[in-house]
ROTORMAR-769243 format. One record per residue (C-alpha): residue in three letters; x, y negated, z negated. Coordinates in steps of 0.25 Angstrom, whole numbers. Example, Ala and Ser with C-alpha at 12.3 -4.5 7.8 and 13.67 -1.06 7.14 Angstrom:
% ROTORMAR-769243
 res     x     y     z
 Ala    49    18   -31
 Ser    55     4   -29
//
This chain:
% ROTORMAR-769243
 res     x     y     z
 Met   -44    99   -83
 Leu   -51   104   -70
 Asn   -53    90   -66
 Ser   -39    86   -68
 Ser   -35    99   -60
 Glu   -44    94   -48
 Asn   -38    80   -49
 Ser   -24    85   -48
 Lys   -28    94   -36
 Arg   -34    81   -30
 Ile   -21    73   -32
 Val   -13    84   -25
 Lys   -23    85   -13
 Asn   -23    70   -11
 Thr    -8    69   -12
 Val    -7    79    -1
 Val   -17    72     8
 Leu   -10    59     5
 Tyr     4    65     9
 Phe    -2    70    22
 Arg    -7    56    25
 Met     6    49    21
 Leu    15    59    30
 Phe     5    57    42
 Met     4    42    41
 Met    19    41    39
 Gly    22    48    52
 Ile    11    41    59
 Ser    16    27    53
 Phe    31    30    58
 Tyr    26    34    72
 Thr    17    22    73
 Ser    27    12    68
 Arg    37    16    79
 Ile    26    15    90
 Val    21     2    85
 Leu    35    -4    85
 Asn    38     1    99
 Ala    25    -5   104
 Leu    25   -18    97
 Gly    40   -20    98
 Val    49   -24    86
 Glu    45   -39    86
 Asp    30   -37    86
 Phe    31   -25    76
 Gly    39   -35    67
 Ile    28   -46    68
 Tyr    17   -36    65
 Asn    24   -31    52
 Val    28   -45    47
 Val    14   -51    50
 Gly     7   -40    44
 Gly    17   -41    32
 Ile    12   -55    30
 Val    -3   -50    28
 Ala     2   -38    20
 Met     8   -48    10
 Phe    -6   -52     6
 Ser    -8   -37     1
 Val    -1   -42   -12
 Leu   -14   -49   -15
 Ser   -23   -37   -12
 Gly   -14   -26   -17
 Ser   -16   -28   -32
 Leu   -31   -28   -29
 Ser   -31   -15   -21
 Ala   -24    -8   -33
 Ala   -35   -14   -42
 Ile   -46    -9   -33
 Ser   -40     5   -32
 Arg   -39     6   -47
 Phe   -53     1   -51
 Ile   -60    10   -40
 Thr   -52    23   -45
 Tyr   -54    19   -59
 Glu   -70    18   -58
 Leu   -70    31   -50
 Gly   -63    38   -61
 Lys   -74    33   -71
 Asp   -84    38   -61
 Asn   -92    25   -61
 Leu   -98    23   -47
 Leu  -105    10   -50
 Asn   -92     3   -55
 Leu   -85    10   -43
 Lys   -95     3   -33
 Lys   -93   -10   -40
 Ile   -77    -9   -40
 Phe   -77    -5   -25
 Ser   -86   -16   -20
 Ser   -78   -26   -29
 Ala   -65   -21   -23
 Val   -70   -23    -9
 Thr   -75   -37   -13
 Ile   -61   -40   -19
 Gln   -54   -35    -6
 Leu   -63   -43     3
 Gly   -60   -56    -6
 Ile   -45   -53    -6
 Gly   -46   -51     9
 Leu   -52   -64    11
 Phe   -41   -71     2
 Ile   -30   -64    10
 Leu   -36   -68    23
 Ile   -36   -83    19
 Leu   -21   -82    14
 Ala   -17   -75    27
 Glu   -24   -85    36
 Thr   -17   -96    29
 Ile    -4   -93    22
 Gly    -2   -80    31
 Val    -4   -87    44
 Trp     4   -99    40
 Phe    16   -90    36
 Leu    15   -82    49
 Asn    15   -94    58
 Arg    25  -102    51
 Glu    35   -93    43
 Met    35   -80    51
 Asn    47   -77    61
 Ile    38   -73    72
 Pro    41   -76    87
 Thr    32   -87    93
 Asp    27   -78   104
 Arg    22   -68    94
 Met    16   -78    84
 Leu     2   -76    90
 Ala     2   -61    89
 Ala     8   -62    75
 Asn    -4   -71    71
 Trp   -14   -60    77
 Val    -7   -49    69
 Phe    -8   -58    57
 Gln   -23   -60    58
 Leu   -25   -45    62
 Ser   -16   -41    50
 Ile   -25   -49    40
 Ile   -37   -42    45
 Thr   -31   -29    44
 Phe   -26   -32    30
 Ile   -40   -36    25
 Ile   -46   -24    31
 Asn   -36   -15    23
 Leu   -39   -24    11
 Val   -54   -21    11
 Ser   -51    -6    13
 Val   -44    -5    -1
 Pro   -56    -2    -9
 Tyr   -60     9     0
 Asn   -46    15     0
 Ala   -46    14   -15
 Val   -59    22   -16
 Ile   -54    33    -7
 Ile   -41    34   -16
 Ala   -49    33   -29
 His   -58    45   -24
 Glu   -46    52   -20
 Lys   -50    55    -6
 Met   -36    55    -1
 Ser   -40    63    12
 Ala   -49    52    17
 Phe   -38    41    13
 Ala   -28    50    21
 Tyr   -36    52    33
 Ile   -40    37    35
 Ser   -25    33    33
 Ile   -21    43    43
 Phe   -32    38    53
 Glu   -26    24    51
 Ala   -12    29    54
 Leu   -17    35    67
 Gly   -24    23    70
 Lys   -11    15    69
 Leu    -4    25    78
 Val   -15    23    89
 Ile   -13     8    88
 Ala     2    10    90
 Phe     0    17   103
 Leu   -11     7   108
 Ile    -1    -5   106
 Val     5    -2   120
 Val    -8    -3   127
 Ser   -12   -16   120
 Pro   -20   -26   129
 Ile   -15   -38   120
 Asp    -3   -41   112
 Asn     3   -28   106
 Leu     5   -34    92
 Ile    -9   -40    91
 Phe   -15   -27    97
 Tyr    -8   -19    86
 Ala   -12   -28    75
 Ala   -27   -28    80
 Leu   -27   -13    81
 Met   -21   -12    67
 Cys   -33   -20    62
 Val   -43   -12    69
 Val   -37     1    63
 Ala   -38    -6    49
 Leu   -53    -9    51
 Ile   -56     5    56
 Ile   -49    11    44
 Arg   -57     1    35
 Ile   -70     6    41
 Ile   -66    21    39
 Tyr   -62    18    24
 Gly   -76    11    22
 Tyr   -84    21    29
 Tyr   -77    33    21
 Cys   -78    26     8
 Gln   -93    22     9
 Tyr   -96    36    14
 Cys   -89    44     3
 Phe   -89    35    -9
 Glu  -101    29   -15
 Glu   -94    17   -21
 Cys   -90    12    -8
 Arg  -102     4    -4
 Tyr   -97   -11    -4
 Ser  -106   -22    -9
 Phe  -102   -36   -13
 Ile   -99   -35   -28
 Phe   -93   -47   -36
 Asp   -92   -40   -50
 Lys   -83   -49   -58
 Thr   -80   -38   -68
 Tyr   -74   -29   -58
 Leu   -67   -40   -50
 Lys   -61   -46   -62
 Gln   -55   -32   -66
 Met   -50   -29   -52
 Phe   -44   -43   -51
 Lys   -38   -42   -65
 Phe   -32   -29   -62
 Ala   -27   -34   -48
 Gly   -21   -46   -54
 Trp   -12   -39   -63
 Asn    -9   -28   -53
 Phe    -5   -40   -43
 Ile     8   -42   -52
 Gly    13   -28   -49
 Ala     9   -29   -35
 Ser    16   -42   -32
 Ser    28   -38   -40
 Ala    30   -26   -32
 Val    29   -35   -19
 Leu    39   -44   -25
 Arg    48   -32   -29
 Asp    48   -26   -15
 Gln    45   -38    -5
 Gly    52   -48   -13
 Gly    64   -40   -15
 Asn    65   -38     0
 Ile    65   -53     2
 Ile    76   -55    -9
 Ile    84   -44    -2
 Asn    82   -51    11
 Ile    87   -65     5
 Phe   100   -59    -1
 Cys   103   -47     8
 Gly    96   -49    22
 Pro    87   -41    31
 Ala    96   -29    32
 Val    95   -26    17
 Asn    80   -28    19
 Ala    80   -17    30
 Ala    87    -8    21
 Arg    77   -10     9
 Gly    65    -9    19
 Ile    70     5    24
 Ala    71     9    10
 Phe    57     5     7
 Gln    52    13    19
 Gly    59    25    15
 Asn    54    24     0
 Asn    39    22     5
 Ala    40    35    13
 Val    45    43     1
 Gln    36    36    -9
 Gly    24    39     0
 Phe    24    53    -6
 Val    22    47   -20
 Thr    12    36   -16
 Asn     3    47   -10
 Phe     3    55   -22
 Met     0    43   -31
 Ile   -12    39   -22
 Ala   -18    53   -25
 Leu   -14    52   -40
 Asn   -18    38   -43
 Pro   -33    39   -43
 Gln   -33    51   -53
 Ile   -25    43   -63
 Thr   -35    31   -62
 Lys   -47    40   -63
 Ser   -41    48   -74
 Tyr   -39    35   -82
 Ala   -53    30   -78
 Ser   -60    44   -83
 Gly   -52    44   -96
 Asn   -44    56   -92
 Gln   -31    51   -98
 Lys   -24    64   -99
 Tyr   -25    67   -85
 Met   -21    53   -81
 Met    -8    55   -89
 Ser    -6    68   -83
 Leu    -7    62   -69
 Ile     2    50   -73
 Tyr    13    60   -78
 Gln    12    70   -66
 Gly    11    59   -56
 Gly    23    51   -61
 Arg    32    64   -60
 Phe    26    69   -47
 Ser    28    55   -40
 Tyr    42    55   -45
 Tyr    46    69   -41
 Met    39    67   -28
 Leu    47    54   -25
 Leu    60    60   -30
 Leu    58    72   -20
 Phe    57    63    -8
 Ser    67    53   -13
 Leu    78    62   -18
 Pro    83    66    -4
 Ile    83    52     1
 Leu    90    47   -12
 Val   101    58   -10
 Asn   102    56     6
 Thr    98    42     8
 His   107    38    19
 Tyr   105    51    27
 Val    90    49    26
 Leu    90    35    30
 Ala   100    38    42
 Leu    91    49    46
 Trp    79    39    46
 Leu    85    26    51
 Lys    98    30    58
 Ile   104    16    54
 Val   103    14    39
 Pro   104    -1    35
 Asp   114    -4    23
 His   108    -3     9
 Thr    97     6    14
 Val   102    18     6
 Leu   103    11    -7
 Phe    89     4    -5
 Val    82    18    -2
 Arg    88    24   -15
 Leu    85    13   -24
 Ile    70    12   -19
 Leu    68    27   -20
 Ile    73    27   -34
 Phe    64    15   -37
 Ala    52    23   -31
 Leu    56    35   -40
 Ser    55    27   -52
 Glu    42    20   -48
 Ser    35    34   -44
 Ile    35    38   -59
 Ser    27    26   -63
 Asn    16    26   -52
 Pro     6    35   -60
 Leu     8    26   -72
 Val     5    14   -64
 Thr    -8    20   -59
 Ala   -12    24   -73
 Met    -9     9   -77
 Leu   -18     4   -66
 Ala   -29    14   -70
 Thr   -30     7   -84
 Gly   -32    -6   -78
 Arg   -22   -12   -88
 Ile   -11   -17   -79
 Lys    -8   -31   -85
 Asn     4   -27   -93
 Tyr    10   -17   -83
 Gln     9   -27   -72
 Ile    15   -38   -80
 Val    27   -30   -84
 Val    29   -21   -72
 Gly    25   -32   -62
 Gly    34   -42   -69
 Leu    46   -33   -69
 Gln    44   -30   -54
 Met    43   -45   -51
 Met    57   -47   -57
 Asn    63   -39   -46
 Leu    62   -51   -37
 Pro    69   -62   -45
 Ile    80   -52   -51
 Ser    83   -47   -37
 Tyr    85   -61   -32
 Leu    94   -65   -44
 Leu   102   -52   -42
 Leu   104   -54   -27
 Arg   107   -69   -29
//
């Protein structure tokens, strides 16, 4: 009982730390975006985002593996098996290096072809766009290799370190925004290069901290077929859910663009931005809660795990409702205060997305518990399959 009480206190403490991180980074991010936009100009800012978006598309391949790595590290930590934890960590780093190489090959072939043949970029900015693309690939792979280290920090529930490093990263990006105006080379290339340098510095900090604080974070090349098979099997089924979510959100956006035009896309995009800001409060709570659910299952403490699921589901819903209700009631006023000019249909999109988020918030702890068991096949087939139906049904109805 005492142990459960201490764990609950840790969850509250970590949630507060993550909220502080979120609020600080949100303020820095808004301010940084404005400075970068003014320094680069609308055209270069758009090029950076769309070129970086091509690279980000490859995250579909790595996202499901990242979830698998996080689950296995947290599970072994809950079982308090240091030897297996070391094998899992080294195997995870090996997997990420392999995925990074695979994504590099795809990006340098299909990605380069798509950028130069299909993208609508002014001819005089194509050279800068290619530089941004190459630097974005490097940045993406650096962040990819950092995933196991981030997973270890979250699994150990060292949220203060996670928060401090994230805040340092945000401040680094703010410094870059101010340095653009004194760039000795093309502003866009200079910005992409400095973003890559910041990613490398953060990667080194994560690596040093984890090696210093956690015994399992000593990488050695391990090709353990048992662990690799388990993680890839888990990631394979999880890929169904990850890809279905991408099809639901990004695919839905494309369908709306085909039938309704970019103005409606803008309304939907604004709605998602507002939803992300509100949902961040629940997300940070779940980051603090998830390790405890997985560890409780691994240690066989089913009673405490079920208590966390019920309390987490209720708390997530009420927390999101607390922030959503004023927006749902005064949607137009809030949007007018934020945007001044509110695009058509934005009010309806905001309300629909917030209602959807409220329904999803109840299931978040249940999904974490399901992932903790490792038996995700049936869940991903049913839920992922239903989510994939969003795209064809949306197309048929709009047609």
